[in-house]
N, C-alpha and C positions, 0 to 999 in steps of 0.2 A: 410207275403210273398208277394213279388212283383207279380202283374199280369202278366201273360205271354201272349203276343200278338201272334196270328197266322194268316197265310195267309187266304184269302178268300176260303172257301171249306174245310178247316182243322178243327180240334178240338184238345184241350189240354187234355191229359190223364194224370192226376196226378200220378197214380199207376205207370205207365211206367217211368215217369220222376223220381219218387221216387226211383224205382228200379236201374236206372243208378247212381243216387247220392249215394245210399247205397253201390254199389259195390265199389266205390272209397274208402270210409271210412271203409268198413268191410274186404276188400280183399287185398287193396293195401298199400304199406308203401313208405314213402319217403326214398331215398337212399343216399341223399347228403345233405351237409349244416347242418344248426342248427336244421332241423326237421329229420334228419337221424334216421331211425327206428321207426318213429311215423306214426300213421295212416294217410293216405292221405285224409284228410278232406278238401273238396273244400272250397276255399275262397268264400265269398258271390257272388263276380262278376262272378267267374267261374261257380258256381251252377246256379244262377238266370239268367245270360245272355248268357250262352253257353250250359252246359249240359242239363238243363231242357227243354229249348225250342227245342234244337237239337234232344232229344231222346223222348220227351214227345209230340211232335206235330204229330198227327196220321191223317192219311186219314180214314174218317168214313165209306167209301164204303167198305173197306176191313181190317181195324184194323192195317194196316202196317204202318210203319214210313213214314212220309210225305217227309222229305228231302232226297235227293239222292246225293247232293254235298253241301259241306261247305266251305267257304273261311273265315278263321280266321286270322286277322291281328293284331299283337301285336308289340310294341317295344321290344328291346333286353332286356333280364333278367327278363321277365315276366313269366317265367315257360312254355315256349311253348313246349320243349321236354317232360317234365314230364306230361302235360296235354295230348299231343298226345299219349304218351306211354299208359296212362291210357285208352284213348279212343280204341286204337288198341287192348288192351287186353279185354276190354268189348266186343267188336265185335268178338273176337276169343272164348272166353269161355262163355259169359253171354247172347248172342244175339239170342240164340235159332237156330242157323243155322249150320246144320250138313255139314261136309265137308268145312267149312268155310276157305277161302284163304285170308290171310291178309298180305299186302305188305307195307314196308316203302320204299318210292321212293325219291330220291335225285339227284342233279346233279352229284354227284359222290359217289362211294361206301363208303367212309369214312363218309360223311355227312349222308348217309342213315342208317349207323350203329349207329349213335348217338341215334336216337329214339329207335332202336331196342335194343341196349345195355341197355338203360334205362329200357325198358320194361323187358328185360331178367333179370335184377337185381331185379326188383320188384316181377317177378314170383319166384325167389329163395327165397324170404322172405314171399311169400304169403301162404294162406291156401290150395291152389291147386297145390302147387309145385310139389307133387307126381303124379299129373295127366298130367303134361306137362314137356316133355323132351326138355330141352334147349342145343342147340348146338351153335357153333361160330356165324353162319349166319342164323339159322332156328330154329324154336322150333315147336314141334308137340303135338297135343292133341290126345292120343291114343283112347279115348273113342268115340270121334266124327270125327276123322279123320282131324281135322283142323290143319292148318299150319300157321306159321308167318315167314315171310322172308324179309331180307334186300336185295334189288335189286341193281345191278350195274346200270351204266349210259347208258348202252347198250339197247336202246328202242326197236331194232329190236327183240331182245330176249323177249320182254314183250308181243307181240301180241300173242294171243291164251291162254293166262292165263284167269282164271275164278274168279275174285277177288270178295269176298264179302265186303271188306273194304280195303281202301288204304289211307295211310298218305303220302302227298305230302309235304315234308319238304323244307323250304326255297326256294319257287318257284322262287324268284327273281334271283337266280344264274343259273336256267336251260337255256340251250342254246335255246331250242324251246319247243314246246308243245307236242313233240311225246309221252313222257313218260305219260303225263296226258290223252291224247286221247287214249293210249293203255289201260290204266286202265278203262276209262269210257266206252269205246266200249266193254270191256271184261265183263262188268257187266250185260249184257242182259239176262242171265239165272237165275239171282238172283232176289228174290222177294223184298228185302229191302236192297239193297246194299248202302254203303255210302263211298264216296270219300271226305276226309277231307284235305284241303289244309291250312297249318298253317305256316306263313310266315311273314317277315318284308317287308316293301316297298321297290322297286327297286330304283336304282339312276337315272333310265331314265323311261319316260313315253312311253315306247314301249316294245315289247316282250310279252311272253306268260302270265306273271303275270298281265301285265297292260290290256291286252285283257280280261283276267278273271275277273279282278277288275271292268272294265267297264261293263261287263255283269251282275256283281253282283249289282253294283251301280244302274243300269238300272231298275231293279225290275221286268224285264219282264219274268224271270224264277222264278216262286214261289217255285219251288222245290229246289232252292238253298239258303242255310242258309248263312246269311252274318253278320259278326261281325268284326268291324274295330275300333281300338282305336288309335288315333293319334292326334297331334296338328293341329289346322286349319291352312291353308296356311297363311303365313305372320306373324305368331306368333312371338313376340319379342324374339330373341335369349336369352336375359337375364332373361325372364319371366319363371323362374324355377317352380314357382307354376303351370303355365299352362302345362309344361312338365310333372310334377307329376300327373296331372289330367289324362294325356294320358297314364300313367303307373299305371294300377289299382292294381298291386301286392302290398301287404302291406310291402314287404321286400325292395322295391325300394323307398329309401328315397330322399328327396330333397337335402340332403347332398351328397348322391352318385350322383345325376345328376349334381350338381354343380362341383363336382370333374371331372366327365367325360366332362363337357362343357369345363373345363379349359385345358383338355388334348387332345382334338379332334378338328379338323377343323370344321367349321360350317356346311358344307354340310353332312359331316360323322355323326356329332352329331344329326343333324335334322333327318336323315333317321334312324339311329339305335336307338335312344332314343326318337324321336318324331314320328317314323313311318310315316314320311312325304315324299311325292313324291317330293323330293327336288333335283333336277339335279345338278351335280357337276359343270356345266358351269354357275351356278347362284352365284354370289358373290365371294369374294376372299377366298383363303384357310387360310390366316390370316387377321385380320382387318387392314385397311390402318393405323389407328391410332397407332396399336401396332408396326408396322414396323417403322413408323416415329418417335416413341418414342426411338427407338434404335439408332437414328442418334446421333453422338458425335464425339469426338477426337479419331481417330484411332491411337493407339500406337503400333508400331511393333518394338520390341527390337531386334537390329541385334545379341545381344548376346545369345539370347534364340532360342530354336527350332521353325521352321515354317513347314508348309505343304503347298502344292500346289495341287489343284484339276482343271481338265480340262474337260469341256464338249464340245466336238468337234462337229462340225456342218455338216450337208449336204450342198450342194451348195448354197441353197436358205436361209439358217439360218445363225446364228451367232455362233461364238465360244467364250466361257466365260473361263477365267482363274482366279481362286479365290486363294488368298494368305490368310492363316489363321494361326493366333497364339493365343493360349489360355493362358491367365494369369490372376491372381486375380478373377478366376471363371468366366471369360467372354471370348467369342469369338471375337477377332479383326480381322475385314476382309477388304480386298481390292480386287476389281474386275476389270478385264480389259475385254472389250468386243471388238471383232474383227469381221469385217464383210467382205463378199466376195467381191472381186474386180468386180465392175459392168462391166468393159470392158470384162474381161475373164470369169465371171460367177461363180468363186470359189475363196475360201481363199488360199492365198499363205502360205503354213504351215511353211515356213522359218521364217515368222514374229513371230510365236508361238515358234518355236525353239529359236530364238534370245531372246525373252522375258524370256523363262525359263532359258537360260544360264545367262542373267543379273541378274535374281532374286537369282539363285544358288550362283553367284559371291558376292552378297550383303549380303545374309541372311544365316542362319544356317538351310538349307532345308534338312529335314529328310525324306520326302516323296514327291513323285510327282505321284499323282493317275490320271489314264486315263482310259476311256472307249476304249476297244480295237476295237470298231466299226470303227473308223476313224483314230486312232492315233498309230497304230503298226509301220510304218516306223519311224516316228518321234521318238518314244520311243526306238527303236533299235539303232538309231544313238545317242540319249542322253545317253542310257546305255553304249554304247561303250566309252563314254567320261567320264563315271564314275559317272553320275547323278543317284540319288536313285529313278528310276521310278518303278512303280508297277501298275499292272492292277486293276482296279475297275470296274468290269462288272456291268451295270446298270440293274441287274436282281431284282426280288422282294426280294430276300434273303438280298441284299445289300441296295436297295433303300428304302424299307419299314422302317428299323430302322433309316436310315440317314434322311428321311423325317420327321419322328417323333421328331428326336434329334433337327433338325432346327426349327421345329414349337415350341417346348418347349423353346428353346433359345430365340426366338422372343417374344413370349407370356410372358416370365419370365424376359424380358430385360437383358438377358445374352449374347446379341450380340451387337457388336458396329460396325456401318458402317458410311461412310462419306456423305450420303445423295445424291449420284450420281443419276441424274434424270433418265439416261437410265437403270441403274441397278435396281433402285427402280421400274421402269415400268415393267422390266421383272419379277421381284419377285412377283409383284402384279398381273401379268397376269396369273400366274400359277393357276392351279386348282387341284383337287385330283381325283384319280381313286382308287376305292376299288378293292382289290384283295384278295384271299383267306387268305393271311398273315396279312391282315390289309389295310393300304391305303398308297399311294405314290403320289408324285407330278407328274403331268401330265398336258399337255396342255388342256385348256378349250376353246380356240379360235384358230382355226388351223393356221392363219397367223400371230400370235404373238409369238415371241420368248421367251422362259423361260430358256435359257441356264444358266443365272446368278444364277436363283433359284437352278437349279440342281447341278451346280458347288459348290455353297455355301453348299448344303446338303452333298455332297461328301466330301468337305473340312473339315466341322465341324466334320464329322464322323472320318476322318483321325486324326485330331487334338485330338480327344477323345482317339483314339487308342493310339497315341503317348504319350499323357499324362499318360495313364495307364502304358505304358512300362518304362517311365521315373521316375514314382513315387515309384517303387520298383524294386526288383531284377529281371532280366530277366531269365526266366526259358526256356530252350530248351529241348523239348521232341523229341527224335529220335526213 
């Protein structure tokens, strides 16, 4: 067995560590995946590096648990929710605390419910299922008066609680530290409370998680347990073995990580699967060499359908018009970039209208997608002339899949562009922004335009839609 190191003044109690480890294997069951229904036997790294030191490190003065807070950082898919659920249930039914109050806390109700639901499913399959009543958002232990609840994001309602334990899930998405402080300040009446933050790194080195991380790294608070697995800064993005080392779970294979690397922009992959504080402003969303490899002869067949997408600008930005035609499995694209008139300070949208009319007269234009933010008057005039205009709001719902499609097209060399220098500069100036649904293109440098990238993402998505309609019967549902 690996030797457990403890802070100065603390001791390691093997019996208490053994008790926590046995709880997982004896009373809990996996509820998903290949191990569904099997005993929750901790993996060696979970047992030796987290559960044993967390629950076996004791204050010899009173025999109580040493740690009051824990920050556990792991890449995605390493079983954070299952481990957190097991810890929450141990604190609820096996920690010797009458009237224990345990809370799952997250940036929103849905996220908080993830750990709670995992725990609820474990209870239903456990030996103590008759002692714990499970409801939609709370479970109750009749004999001890303990409760476990998933909390909403309303921090104001959380002051006045008396938590024995709290699971702070995915702290990187929290707007501020109010929820954390509400839990921490509420533990004063408990003799060995424990707040466990289990998370992946944030996309920026600021905010409540970064502040907690810096406190943990400093080592000044010996009552905080700290465990962080991630790649060292500057790790070669192609060094999959290094990323595997940062992912301790046996089920996270190098093959899985290689697939993820191929399907995610570098900043997103580094954060999610390397647990690296890698800000989206560092590096391109696609490698320059991948974009340059897509340069070739753009062939737009006037007899085949095309689509057009417009990313219209504010006064100080540019407007991009992307013409996209998909054939032979590739997106062939042309982009026009228009700038505001320096004398008047804004773009004359009649130039955009004239270009769209010319393209519609030359090609078989099936769709003209526009963001309604700037283009409604133009779209109304073109619609009156019979052009096929349609709104393409740049919401997360539309831009997340559109961004992903453009990324795949570039990385897989399924896009052909003419190498225009200004278009290339705008495409490579784009960064990524992570949102609840995934990631989307976004500015990484405030004063650099990325309209060409946005228009291309919109255009490829529209071309994909049109191909789907053209390849089979159209079904109208009323």
